[in-house]
SERO-4910 file (N, C-alpha, C, O; in steps of 0.05 Angstrom, whole numbers):
BEGIN
 pado doro    nc1    nc2    nc3   cac1   cac2   cac3    cc1    cc2    cc3    oc1    oc2    oc3
  Met    A     17    -24      0      0      0      0     17     25      0     38     26     14
  Lys    A      9     45    -16     23     70    -17      6     92     -3    -17     95     -9
  Val    A     19    107     15      5    126     32     17    154     28     41    157     27
  Leu    A      0    174     26      8    202     25     -3    217     49    -27    216     54
  Ile    A     14    231     63      6    248     86     12    277     79     34    284     71
  Val    A     -8    294     81     -5    322     74    -11    339     99    -33    338    110
  His    A      8    355    107      5    372    131     24    396    128     43    395    113
  Arg    A     18    417    142     35    441    141     62    436    155     82    447    147
  Tyr    A     62    418    175     86    413    191     91    383    194     74    367    188
  Phe    A    115    377    203    122    349    209    142    348    232    155    368    238
  Trp    A    145    325    244    164    320    265    192    328    255    199    322    232
  Pro    A    210    341    271    207    344    300    196    372    309    202    381    331
  Glu    A    181    385    291    170    411    298    152    409    322    131    395    321
  Asp    A    158    422    345    142    420    369    133    447    380    126    449    403
  Ser    A    133    467    363    126    494    372    100    504    361     93    528    363
  Val    A     85    486    348     59    495    336     35    480    346     15    492    354
  Ala    A     36    454    347     13    438    355     23    409    360     46    403    357
  Glu    A      3    392    366     10    364    371     14    348    345     29    329    345
  Glu    A     -1    356    324     -1    339    300     26    333    288     31    310    280
  Pro    A     44    352    286     70    345    274     85    323    289     98    306    277
  Leu    A     82    323    315     95    302    331     80    276    328     92    254    329
  Met    A     53    277    326     38    253    322     44    240    295     43    215    293
  Leu    A     50    256    275     55    245    248     78    226    247     80    208    230
  Lys    A     97    230    265    119    211    267    109    183    272    118    163    260
  Asp    A     89    181    290     77    155    297     60    145    274     58    120    270
  Tyr    A     46    163    260     31    155    237     49    141    216     43    120    206
  Val    A     72    154    211     91    144    192    101    116    201    101     97    185
  Asn    A    109    114    226    120     89    236     99     67    236    105     44    231
  Trp    A     74     74    241     52     55    240     49     43    212     46     19    209
  His    A     49     60    192     46     50    165     71     35    156     69     15    142
  Leu    A     94     46    163    119     31    155    120      4    168    129    -15    156
  Gly    A    109      2    193    108    -24    206     90    -44    192     93    -68    196
  Lys    A     71    -34    177     54    -51    161     65    -58    134     53    -72    118
  Gly    A     90    -47    129    102    -52    103     93    -33     81     98    -39     57
  His    A     80    -11     88     71      8     69     93     27     60    112     32     76
  Glu    A     90     38     37    107     60     28     94     86     35     70     89     30
  Val    A    109    105     45     97    130     54    111    154     41    135    156     41
  Asp    A     94    172     31    104    199     22     92    219     41     69    217     50
  Ile    A    107    240     47     97    261     65    103    288     54    126    294     46
  Val    A     83    306     53     85    333     43     82    352     66     64    349     82
  Phe    A    101    371     69    100    389     92    119    413     88    134    414     69
  Gly    A    118    431    107    137    453    108    153    450    134    142    440    154
  Ser    A    178    459    134    195    455    158    211    481    163    218    495    145
  Gln    A    216    486    189    232    509    196    261    505    188    276    525    183
  Asp    A    270    480    187    298    474    181    299    448    165    280    434    163
  Asp    A    323    443    154    327    418    140    337    397    159    360    397    168
  Tyr    A    319    379    166    325    358    185    330    331    171    326    310    182
  Ser    A    340    333    146    342    308    130    359    287    143    353    263    141
  Asp    A    381    295    156    398    275    170    383    261    193    385    237    197
  Leu    A    368    277    207    352    267    230    330    248    219    324    227    231
  Trp    A    317    256    197    296    239    185    307    213    176    295    192    179
  Lys    A    330    214    163    343    189    153    350    170    176    347    146    174
  Glu    A    359    182    198    366    166    221    341    154    234    342    131    243
  Gln    A    319    169    235    295    160    248    279    140    231    269    120    241
  Phe    A    277    146    205    261    129    187    279    115    167    288    128    148
  Lys    A    283     90    171    302     75    154    288     60    132    301     47    115
  Ser    A    261     61    132    246     46    112    239     64     88    250     86     85
  Lys    A    220     55     72    213     70     48    196     94     55    172     92     61
  Leu    A    208    117     55    195    142     62    205    164     45    229    169     43
  Asn    A    187    178     31    194    199     12    185    226     23    162    230     30
  Phe    A    203    245     25    197    272     35    194    292     13    210    293     -6
  His    A    173    308     15    169    330     -4    164    355     13    142    358     25
  Tyr    A    183    373     16    180    395     35    193    420     25    209    420      6
  Phe    A    186    442     39    199    468     34    207    479     61    197    470     82
  Ile    A    225    498     61    236    510     85    222    537     90    222    554     72
  Ser    A    210    541    113    197    566    120    194    568    150    192    547    164
  Asp    A    193    592    160    187    596    189    158    587    194    142    584    175
  Ile    A    151    582    219    124    574    226    104    597    220    112    620    222
  Asp    A     80    590    212     60    610    204     55    631    225     49    654    219
  Arg    A     56    622    250     50    640    272     68    665    272     61    686    282
  Lys    A     92    662    260    111    684    259    110    700    233    125    719    229
  Leu    A     92    692    215     92    704    188     67    721    184     48    720    199
  Ser    A     68    737    163     46    754    155     24    737    144     28    714    136
  Phe    A      0    748    142    -23    733    130    -17    725    102    -24    702     94
  Leu    A     -5    742     86      2    736     58     21    712     57     17    694     40
  Asn    A     41    712     74     61    690     73     48    664     83     57    642     74
  Arg    A     29    666    100     15    641    108      0    629     84      0    605     80
  Ile    A    -13    647     69    -28    637     45     -8    625     25    -13    604     14
  Leu    A     15    638     22     35    628      3     45    600     12     50    583     -5
  Asn    A     48    597     38     57    571     48     36    549     44     42    526     38
  Ser    A     10    557     46    -11    538     41    -11    529     11    -15    506      5
  Ile    A     -6    549     -6     -4    543    -35     20    524    -40     18    506    -57
  Arg    A     42    529    -26     65    511    -30     59    483    -21     67    464    -35
  Val    A     45    480      1     36    453     10     19    440    -12     23    417    -19
  Leu    A      0    456    -22    -19    445    -42     -4    437    -68    -10    416    -79
  Leu    A     15    453    -77     29    447   -102     46    422    -99     47    405   -117
  Leu    A     59    419    -76     75    395    -71     57    370    -70     64    349    -81
  Ala    A     34    373    -57     15    351    -56      4    344    -83      2    321    -91
  Ala    A     -3    365    -99    -14    360   -126      6    346   -144     -1    328   -159
  Arg    A     31    354   -141     52    342   -157     54    312   -151     58    295   -168
  Ser    A     52    306   -125     54    278   -117     30    262   -126     33    239   -136
  Ile    A      6    274   -123    -19    260   -131    -20    255   -161    -30    234   -170
  Leu    A    -11    275   -177    -13    273   -206     11    259   -219     12    256   -243
  Ser    A     30    251   -202     53    237   -213     45    208   -219     22    200   -216
  Ser    A     65    193   -228     59    165   -236     54    147   -211     44    125   -214
  Arg    A     61    157   -187     56    142   -163     26    141   -157     13    161   -157
  Lys    A     16    117   -151    -12    114   -145    -16    110   -115     -6     90   -104
  Phe    A    -29    128   -102    -32    126    -73    -59    112    -67    -80    119    -78
  Asp    A    -57     93    -49    -81     79    -40    -96     95    -19   -120     94    -16
  Leu    A    -80    110     -3    -91    124     20    -79    152     22    -54    155     20
  Ile    A    -95    173     26    -86    200     29    -97    212     55   -122    211     59
  Tyr    A    -80    222     72    -89    236     96    -87    266     90    -66    277     82
  Val    A   -109    281     95   -109    310     94   -120    321    120   -137    309    132
  Phe    A   -108    343    128   -116    355    154   -131    381    150   -130    393    128
  Ser    A   -143    391    171   -158    416    169   -140    440    167   -149    462    161
  Asn    A   -114    436    172    -95    457    169    -73    449    149    -62    427    152
  Pro    A    -68    465    128    -79    491    122   -107    488    110   -113    469     96
  Pro    A   -124    508    115   -152    508    104   -151    507     73   -133    517     61
  Leu    A   -172    495     62   -177    493     33   -159    472     19   -167    462     -2
  Val    A   -136    466     30   -118    446     17   -133    420     15   -131    406     -5
  Ser    A   -147    412     36   -162    387     37   -183    385     15   -187    364      3
  Leu    A   -196    408      9   -216    409    -12   -203    404    -40   -213    388    -56
  Phe    A   -182    419    -45   -169    417    -71   -157    388    -76   -158    378    -98
  Ile    A   -147    376    -55   -136    349    -57   -159    330    -63   -155    311    -79
  Asn    A   -181    333    -50   -204    316    -56   -214    319    -85   -221    300    -98
  Ile    A   -214    344    -94   -222    349   -122   -203    336   -142   -211    323   -161
  Leu    A   -177    339   -137   -157    326   -153   -161    296   -154   -158    283   -174
  Asn    A   -167    285   -131   -170    256   -128   -194    246   -145   -193    224   -156
  Arg    A   -214    263   -148   -238    256   -163   -232    252   -193   -246    238   -207
  Phe    A   -211    266   -203   -204    265   -231   -186    242   -238   -180    237   -261
  Lys    A   -176    228   -218   -159    205   -223   -174    180   -231   -197    176   -222
  Lys    A   -162    164   -248   -175    139   -256   -178    121   -233   -199    109   -227
  Lys    A   -155    118   -219   -156    101   -194   -156    120   -170   -135    132   -164
  Lys    A   -179    122   -158   -182    141   -136   -170    130   -110   -171    106   -105
  Ser    A   -158    148    -95   -147    141    -69   -169    143    -47   -189    157    -51
  Lys    A   -166    129    -26   -183    132     -3   -173    156     13   -150    157     22
  Val    A   -190    176     17   -182    201     31   -192    202     59   -216    199     64
  Ile    A   -174    206     78   -181    210    106   -177    239    113   -155    250    113
  Phe    A   -199    252    120   -199    280    128   -198    282    159   -217    272    172
  Ile    A   -177    293    170   -174    295    199   -180    324    208   -164    342    203
  Leu    A   -203    328    220   -212    354    229   -201    360    257   -213    351    276
  Gln    A   -179    374    258   -167    380    284   -179    405    297   -181    407    321
  Asp    A   -188    424    280   -197    449    291   -217    461    271   -209    469    249
  Asn    A   -242    462    278   -263    474    262   -262    504    267   -276    514    286
  Val    A   -247    519    251   -242    547    257   -266    565    250   -263    590    250
  Ile    A   -289    554    245   -312    571    238   -319    590    261   -330    611    257
  Tyr    A   -312    582    286   -318    598    309   -302    625    309   -309    644    323
  Arg    A   -280    626    293   -264    650    292   -274    670    271   -266    693    271
  Ile    A   -292    661    255   -302    678    233   -326    694    242   -346    684    252
  Lys    A   -324    720    239   -345    739    248   -364    747    226   -388    751    231
  Asn    A   -354    748    202   -371    756    179   -390    733    172   -381    710    167
  Asp    A   -416    738    171   -436    717    166   -433    704    138   -437    680    135
  Ile    A   -426    720    118   -423    709     91   -398    691     90   -400    669     78
  Val    A   -376    700    102   -352    683    102   -357    658    118   -347    636    111
  Lys    A   -372    661    140   -378    637    156   -395    617    141   -390    593    143
  Leu    A   -414    627    125   -430    609    108   -413    595     87   -416    571     82
  Leu    A   -395    610     75   -377    598     55   -359    577     68   -355    555     56
  Phe    A   -349    582     92   -332    563    105   -348    537    113   -338    515    111
  Lys    A   -373    541    121   -389    518    128   -394    501    103   -393    476    105
  Asn    A   -399    514     80   -402    499     55   -377    485     47   -377    463     35
  Tyr    A   -354    498     52   -328    485     46   -325    460     62   -317    439     51
  Leu    A   -331    461     88   -329    437    105   -348    415     96   -341    391     95
  Lys    A   -372    423     88   -391    403     78   -380    389     53   -383    365     51
  Gln    A   -368    404     35   -357    392     11   -334    373     18   -332    351      6
  Val    A   -317    381     36   -294    364     43   -304    338     56   -294    316     49
  Val    A   -323    340     74   -334    316     87   -348    298     67   -346    274     68
  Ser    A   -362    311     49   -377    295     28   -358    280     10   -362    257      3
  Leu    A   -336    294      2   -317    282    -17   -298    261     -4   -290    242    -16
  Ser    A   -292    266     22   -274    247     36   -288    221     42   -312    220     46
  Asp    A   -272    200     43   -283    174     50   -288    171     80   -307    158     89
  Val    A   -270    183     96   -273    182    125   -266    210    136   -247    223    126
  Thr    A   -281    219    156   -274    244    170   -270    237    199   -287    224    212
  Leu    A   -248    245    210   -242    241    239   -245    267    254   -233    287    247
  Thr    A   -261    267    275   -264    289    293   -253    282    320   -247    258    325
  Leu    A   -250    301    338   -237    296    364   -256    292    387   -248    284    409
  Ser    A   -282    296    382   -302    293    404   -330    290    392   -334    296    369
  Lys    A   -348    280    409   -376    277    400   -388    304    393   -402    307    373
  Pro    A   -383    325    410   -394    352    402   -384    361    375   -399    374    360
  Met    A   -359    356    368   -348    364    342   -362    348    320   -369    359    299
  Lys    A   -366    323    325   -380    306    305   -409    316    301   -418    318    278
  Tyr    A   -423    322    322   -450    331    320   -452    358    306   -470    363    291
  Glu    A   -432    375    311   -431    401    297   -429    397    267   -443    410    252
  Ile    A   -411    380    258   -407    375    230   -433    363    217   -441    372    196
  Glu    A   -445    344    231   -469    332    221   -492    352    218   -509    349    201
  Ser    A   -492    372    236   -514    392    236   -513    410    211   -532    423    205
  Tyr    A   -490    410    197   -487    427    173   -503    415    149   -508    429    129
  Phe    A   -511    390    152   -525    376    130   -555    374    136   -563    375    159
  Ser    A   -570    373    115   -599    370    118   -605    342    129   -588    324    128
  Glu    A   -628    339    140   -636    313    152   -634    290    132   -628    267    139
  Lys    A   -639    296    107   -638    276     86   -610    264     84   -608    240     78
  Tyr    A   -589    279     88   -562    270     85   -547    263    111   -526    252    111
  Gln    A   -559    271    133   -545    267    159   -539    238    165   -518    231    175
  Ser    A   -558    220    158   -553    191    163   -529    181    146   -514    164    156
  Leu    A   -526    191    122   -504    183    105   -478    194    116   -457    179    117
  Val    A   -478    219    125   -454    231    136   -446    217    162   -422    213    167
  Arg    A   -465    210    178   -460    198    204   -444    173    202   -429    166    220
  Arg    A   -447    158    179   -433    133    176   -403    136    171   -388    118    174
  Lys    A   -395    160    162   -367    163    155   -353    185    171   -330    193    166
  Val    A   -367    195    192   -354    214    210   -350    200    237   -369    190    249
  Phe    A   -325    199    246   -318    184    270   -305    202    290   -295    224    284
  Val    A   -306    193    315   -292    207    337   -267    192    344   -268    168    351
  Leu    A   -245    205    344   -219    193    351   -202    215    364   -190    232    351
  Val    A   -200    214    391   -185    234    406   -156    231    400   -145    209    400
  Asn    A   -142    254    396   -113    253    392    -99    238    414   -105    241    438
  Phe    A    -80    221    407    -64    208    427    -42    226    437    -35    246    424
  Cys    A    -31    220    460     -9    235    471     16    218    466     20    197    478
  Phe    A     33    227    448     55    210    437     75    202    459     89    182    455
  Asp    A     77    218    480     97    211    501     84    202    527     96    205    548
  Leu    A     60    192    525     46    182    549     56    155    557     60    138    540
  Asp    A     60    151    583     69    125    593     49    116    615     52    124    638
  Thr    A     29    100    606      9     91    625     19     68    642      5     60    661
  Ser    A     42     57    636     52     35    652     65     44    678     70     28    696
  Ser    A     71     70    680     84     80    703     65     82    727     42     89    724
  Asp    A     75     75    750     59     77    775     62    105    787     48    112    806
  Asp    A     80    121    775     85    147    787     71    169    770     84    187    760
  Leu    A     45    166    768     29    185    752     21    209    770      9    228    759
  Cys    A     26    208    795     20    230    813     46    240    825     60    225    837
  His    A     51    265    821     77    276    829     72    296    852     50    305    857
  Lys    A     93    303    865     91    323    886     85    350    874    100    361    858
  Lys    A     62    362    882     53    387    870     62    410    887     47    421    903
  Asp    A     87    418    884     98    438    903    110    462    888    122    479    900
  Leu    A    106    463    861    120    484    846    100    507    839    106    530    843
  Ile    A     78    500    827     60    519    815     31    512    823     23    489    822
  Asp    A     15    532    829    -14    527    834    -29    524    808    -45    505    805
  Ile    A    -24    542    789    -38    541    763    -17    546    742     -2    565    743
  Ile    A    -16    528    722      2    532    699    -14    534    674    -34    520    670
  Tyr    A     -5    552    656    -16    554    629      7    550    610     27    564    612
  Ala    A      4    532    591     25    527    571     11    527    544     -2    507    537
  Gly    A     15    548    528      3    548    502      3    576    489     18    594    498
  Asn    A    -12    579    468    -13    604    453    -27    626    469    -46    621    484
  His    A    -16    650    467    -27    674    481    -41    691    460    -31    712    452
  Gly    A    -64    682    450    -79    696    430   -107    703    439   -115    694    460
  Pro    A   -122    718    423   -149    726    430   -168    702    436   -184    704    454
  Ser    A   -166    681    420   -185    659    423   -180    643    449   -197    627    457
  Gln    A   -157    647    462   -151    633    487   -165    645    511   -168    633    532
  Gly    A   -174    670    508   -190    683    530   -174    687    555   -186    688    577
  Leu    A   -148    691    553   -132    695    577   -137    722    590   -134    724    615
  Met    A   -145    741    575   -152    768    586   -175    765    606   -175    777    627
  Ser    A   -194    749    599   -217    744    617   -209    728    641   -219    733    663
  Phe    A   -191    709    638   -182    693    661   -167    710    681   -167    705    705
  Leu    A   -153    731    671   -139    749    690   -159    762    709   -153    766    733
  Glu    A   -183    769    699   -203    781    716   -212    761    737   -218    768    760
  Val    A   -213    735    730   -220    715    749   -199    714    771   -206    713    795
  Ile    A   -174    713    764   -152    712    784   -153    736    802   -148    734    826
  Ala    A   -159    759    790   -159    784    806   -181    783    828   -179    798    847
  Asn    A   -201    767    824   -223    765    843   -217    744    866   -233    742    884
  Ile    A   -195    730    864   -187    712    886   -174    729    908   -155    744    903
  Lys    A   -184    727    932   -176    744    953   -146    743    959   -133    764    963
  Asn    A   -134    720    958   -106    717    964    -89    713    939    -69    699    939
  His    A    -97    726    917    -85    720    891    -55    726    890    -40    714    875
  Arg    A    -46    745    907    -18    752    907      0    730    919     24    729    914
  Ser    A    -12    712    934      3    690    945      3    665    928     17    646    934
  Leu    A    -12    666    906    -13    643    888     11    641    870     22    662    862
  Lys    A     20    617    864     41    613    845     29    606    818     19    584    814
  Ile    A     30    625    800     17    621    773     38    627    752     52    647    753
  Ser    A     40    609    733     60    612    711     47    608    684     32    589    680
  Phe    A     53    626    665     44    624    638     68    620    620     88    635    621
  Tyr    A     67    599    604     89    592    585     78    595    556     56    585    550
  Gly    A     93    607    539     85    609    511     87    637    499     95    656    513
  Glu    A     80    639    474     80    664    460     53    669    447     35    652    449
  Gly    A     50    691    433     25    696    419     21    726    414     34    743    426
  Thr    A      2    732    397     -3    760    388    -12    777    411    -10    802    410
  Gln    A    -24    765    432    -35    781    454    -18    781    479    -27    791    500
  Lys    A      5    769    477     21    765    502     28    792    515     25    794    540
  Glu    A     37    812    500     45    837    512     21    850    526     23    862    548
  Glu    A     -2    848    513    -27    860    525    -35    845    550    -44    857    570
  Ile    A    -31    819    550    -37    803    574    -18    810    597    -27    813    620
  Ile    A      7    814    591     27    822    612     19    849    624     20    853    648
  Lys    A     12    868    606      5    895    616    -20    894    634    -20    907    655
  Lys    A    -39    878    626    -64    876    642    -58    862    669    -69    870    690
  Ser    A    -41    842    668    -33    828    693    -20    847    713    -26    846    737
  Arg    A     -3    864    703     10    884    720    -10    905    731     -9    913    754
  Lys    A    -28    913    713    -49    932    721    -66    921    743    -74    936    761
  Leu    A    -72    895    742    -89    882    762    -72    874    787    -83    862    806
  Asp    A    -46    879    786    -28    872    808    -27    842    813    -27    833    836
  Leu    A    -27    827    791    -25    798    793      4    789    793     21    803    782
  Met    A      9    768    807     37    758    810     43    735    790     57    716    797
  Ile    A     32    737    766     37    716    746     65    718    735     74    740    728
  Lys    A     78    696    733    105    695    721    102    686    691     91    665    685
  Phe    A    112    703    673    110    697    645    136    687    635    158    697    640
  His    A    135    665    619    158    652    608    156    649    578    133    648    568
  Pro    A    178    647    564    176    642    535    168    614    529    167    597    547
  Asn    A    163    608    504    156    581    496    181    563    500    203    570    492
  Ile    A    177    539    512    198    520    515    189    493    503    165    489    498
  Ser    A    208    475    499    201    450    487    183    433    505    182    437    529
  Arg    A    170    414    492    152    396    507    168    380    528    158    375    550
  Lys    A    192    372    521    209    357    539    215    373    564    217    362    586
  Glu    A    218    400    561    225    417    584    200    424    600    201    426    625
  Ile    A    177    426    587    153    435    601    140    413    617    127    418    637
  Lys    A    143    388    608    128    366    621    135    363    651    116    361    667
  Pro    A    160    364    660    165    362    689    154    385    705    148    383    728
  Ile    A    152    408    692    141    432    705    111    428    709    100    434    730
  Ile    A     98    418    688     69    413    690     64    392    712     44    393    727
  Ala    A     81    371    713     78    349    732     79    359    761     67    346    778
  Lys    A     92    381    766     94    391    793     74    414    798     76    429    818
  Ser    A     55    418    780     35    438    783      9    426    793      2    403    786
  Lys    A     -7    441    808    -32    431    818    -53    428    797    -67    408    794
  Phe    A    -56    450    780    -76    450    759    -64    462    734    -49    481    735
  Gly    A    -73    451    711    -65    462    685    -89    477    674   -112    467    675
  Leu    A    -85    500    662   -107    517    652   -112    512    623    -94    514    606
  Val    A   -137    506    617   -147    506    589   -167    529    587   -189    528    597
  Ser    A   -158    550    574   -174    575    573   -184    581    545   -170    577    525
  Met    A   -209    589    543   -222    595    518   -238    621    520   -252    626    540
  Glu    A   -237    637    499   -252    662    500   -282    657    500   -298    671    513
  Lys    A   -291    636    486   -319    628    486   -319    597    484   -299    584    479
  Ser    A   -343    586    487   -346    557    486   -337    546    459   -347    554    438
  Leu    A   -317    528    460   -306    517    435   -308    487    434   -297    475    415
  Gly    A   -321    475    453   -321    446    454   -334    433    430   -328    409    425
  Ser    A   -350    447    415   -363    436    391   -345    440    367   -352    430    345
  Tyr    A   -323    454    370   -306    460    347   -277    449    349   -263    447    330
  Ala    A   -269    443    374   -242    433    378   -240    418    404   -258    420    421
  Phe    A   -219    403    407   -213    389    432   -184    397    440   -165    387    427
  Pro    A   -181    415    459   -155    426    465   -133    405    470   -136    388    487
  Ser    A   -111    407    455    -89    389    459    -77    392    486    -64    374    497
  Lys    A    -80    416    498    -69    421    524    -81    403    545    -68    395    565
  Leu    A   -106    395    541   -119    378    560   -104    352    563    -99    343    586
  Ala    A    -98    339    541    -83    314    542    -55    318    553    -44    301    567
  Ser    A    -43    341    546    -15    347    555    -15    349    586      3    337    599
  Tyr    A    -34    362    597    -35    365    627    -40    338    640    -26    330    658
  Leu    A    -61    324    630    -69    299    642    -47    278    640    -43    262    658
  Ser    A    -32    278    618    -11    259    615     12    263    635     28    245    639
  Cys    A     13    286    647     33    292    667     22    287    695     36    292    715
  Gly    A     -3    277    697    -15    272    723    -27    297    736    -31    298    760
  Thr    A    -32    318    719    -42    343    729    -70    348    720    -76    348    696
  Lys    A    -89    352    738   -117    358    731   -119    386    719   -101    402    721
  Val    A   -143    392    708   -145    416    692   -167    435    703   -186    426    717
  Ile    A   -163    460    697   -184    480    700   -193    488    672   -176    498    656
  Val    A   -218    484    665   -228    493    639   -243    519    644   -263    520    658
  Ser    A   -233    540    632   -245    567    634   -255    576    607   -240    578    588
  Ser    A   -281    581    606   -293    591    581   -315    611    587   -326    612    609
  Asn    A   -321    627    567   -342    648    570   -368    634    564   -377    633    541
  Gly    A   -381    624    585   -406    608    582   -400    579    585   -378    570    588
  Glu    A   -422    563    585   -419    534    589   -405    522    564   -408    531    542
  Asp    A   -390    501    569   -375    487    548   -379    457    551   -379    447    573
  Pro    A   -381    443    528   -384    413    529   -361    399    544   -365    377    554
  Leu    A   -338    412    545   -315    400    559   -321    397    588   -309    379    601
  Lys    A   -339    413    599   -346    411    627   -356    383    633   -349    371    653
  Asn    A   -374    373    616   -385    346    620   -363    325    619   -364    306    634
  Tyr    A   -344    329    601   -323    310    597   -305    308    622   -300    286    632
  Ile    A   -297    331    633   -278    330    655   -292    322    681   -280    309    698
  Glu    A   -318    329    684   -333    320    707   -338    290    707   -336    276    727
  Lys    A   -345    280    683   -350    251    680   -325    235    686   -326    214    698
  Asn    A   -302    246    678   -276    231    681   -261    240    706   -239    230    711
  Asn    A   -273    258    722   -260    267    747   -231    276    742   -213    267    757
  Cys    A   -228    293    722   -200    301    716   -197    332    717   -180    343    704
  Gly    A   -215    345    733   -212    374    736   -239    386    741   -258    373    750
  Phe    A   -241    412    736   -266    427    740   -268    450    720   -248    457    708
  Ala    A   -292    460    717   -296    482    697   -306    507    711   -320    505    732
  Val    A   -299    530    700   -309    556    710   -318    573    687   -309    569    664
  Asp    A   -337    591    693   -347    609    672   -334    636    676   -340    650    696
  Ser    A   -317    644    658   -302    669    661   -321    693    658   -313    716    665
  Ala    A   -345    689    648   -364    711    646   -374    720    674   -385    741    677
  Asn    A   -370    702    694   -377    708    721   -351    705    738   -348    685    752
  Pro    A   -333    725    737   -307    723    750   -308    719    780   -291    706    791
  Thr    A   -328    730    793   -331    728    822   -336    699    830   -323    687    847
  Lys    A   -356    687    817   -362    659    822   -340    640    814   -333    621    828
  Ala    A   -327    646    791   -305    629    782   -282    630    801   -269    610    807
  Ala    A   -277    654    812   -255    658    832   -260    642    857   -242    630    869
  Glu    A   -285    641    866   -293    626    890   -288    596    886   -277    583    903
  Ile    A   -295    586    862   -291    558    856   -261    551    856   -253    531    868
  Ile    A   -245    567    842   -217    562    841   -204    563    868   -188    546    876
  Ser    A   -211    583    884   -200    586    910   -207    562    928   -190    552    943
  Gln    A   -231    553    926   -239    529    941   -224    504    933   -215    489    950
  Lys    A   -221    500    907   -207    477    897   -178    477    905   -167    456    912
  Leu    A   -166    500    904   -138    502    913   -135    497    943   -115    484    952
  Glu    A   -154    507    958   -153    504    987   -156    475    995   -144    465   1014
  Leu    A   -174    461    980   -179    433    987   -161    413    972   -165    389    974
  Phe    A   -142    424    957   -125    406    941   -110    386    959    -98    393    978
  Asp    A   -113    361    950   -100    339    964    -87    321    943   -101    309    927
  Glu    A    -61    321    943    -47    306    922    -56    276    921    -57    265    899
  Arg    A    -61    264    943    -68    236    944    -95    231    930   -100    209    919
  Lys    A   -113    251    931   -139    248    919   -140    260    891   -161    260    878
  Asn    A   -118    270    882   -117    284    856   -106    268    834   -100    278    812
  Lys    A   -102    242    839    -89    225    819   -108    220    795   -132    215    798
  Ile    A    -96    222    771   -111    217    747   -114    187    743    -94    172    745
  Ser    A   -138    178    738   -142    149    735   -129    139    709   -129    153    689
  Arg    A   -119    115    710   -106    104    686   -126    100    664   -119    101    640
  Lys    A   -152     96    671   -173     93    651   -175    119    634   -180    117    610
  Val    A   -173    142    647   -174    167    633   -150    170    615   -152    178    591
  Leu    A   -126    164    625   -102    167    610   -101    149    585    -90    156    565
  Glu    A   -114    126    587   -114    107    565   -130    118    541   -127    108    519
  Gln    A   -147    138    546   -161    151    524   -141    165    505   -147    169    481
  Phe    A   -117    171    515    -97    184    499    -73    166    492    -52    175    484
  Asp    A    -78    140    495    -57    120    490    -54    115    460    -74    110    446
  Lys    A    -30    117    449    -27    115    420    -32     87    409    -41     83    387
  Asn    A    -27     66    426    -33     39    416    -62     35    413    -71     22    393
  Ile    A    -78     45    431   -107     43    429   -117     60    405   -135     52    391
  Tyr    A   -104     83    402   -111    101    380   -108     87    353   -126     87    336
  Phe    A    -85     74    349    -80     62    323    -96     36    319   -102     28    296
  Lys    A   -103     23    340   -121      0    337   -149      9    327   -161     -4    310
  Thr    A   -158     32    338   -183     43    330   -182     53    301   -200     48    285
  Leu    A   -160     67    295   -156     77    268   -155     54    247   -166     56    225
  Asp    A   -142     32    255   -141      9    237   -169     -1    230   -174     -8    207
  Lys    A   -186     -3    250   -213    -12    246   -229      7    228   -244     -2    210
  Ile    A   -225     33    232   -239     53    217   -231     52    187   -248     53    169
  Ile    A   -205     49    182   -195     51    155   -198     24    140   -206     23    117
  Phe    A   -191      2    153   -187    -23    139   -210    -43    143   -211    -63    128
  Asp    A   -228    -39    162   -250    -58    165   -272    -54    143   -292    -68    143
***
């Protein structure tokens, strides 16, 4: 079997999202089955020596060198998306016949064009569309939002399989279709939560001494994260100056967040973005990890930070403006609690109480929860979805 994977990034890129790191395991999974794999992507650097060392089987790289999109202008982001598409199109239209093609929701539109190209081939490939982030929630213009919804409908319709990260995400996609077609769509839209590539469920030491940080945030500092609202919550905690709170990461709103933190006289320590290897032991010694959202996003995404925190044995605080489907998830799995940042006084009371009652012995993450992010279970499920 010949497999093509198309994504904006690839391993060892660890400063953008989970997917580039996950793709290493995707590649190894297919290589382990004796498949030939081609991968199209962009990279910050030429890691060809590292790739050759890591992947000794049949693996073909098609890539370009560019900084990560987060650091680039909007125009350059579009140009990089076009570069990904052109490399993918060249591979698809070449003499190589791919049996399976993976396309992701990032970069947008690439998945649609690849599906269209696939339709013109004599021997069509099986296309797996992996919806990591339904960015429709970021679109404010109603016309653009409608166009984007129709784009997603087309991609889901053309793809053989669509993978979402949660039931609310699946239901959201299905709601875009009329009742006449929902039953058809339902058969090929699946839920498969991202695995945590460095999770070790065999360890008995999943609970660590929580003596370093009360609340840690590790991730992007942008408008959609709602960190400005969470600062108001912290400011309403009576003893907030005695709390140990650390924010790690970068983003377009970071300077604004720092200014507001100082204005509110908060004692938050801000740190630059560091590697996953460096951040994990810090998370492990924190009482709670923060998953913050400007508004309810549970129907559009499943925060990768959630798995990152839990995999370190650290429960989470989900903060959103209004109720969020993630609240049901974390309460059902006893892996944290949720607060409504629209009511900072009430949210502050809840956080203060949880911190006061924190007991490391009772805060252990169950292995059953962690196994939801186990990559072996993930690929067993993926195998059934694709090959059964």
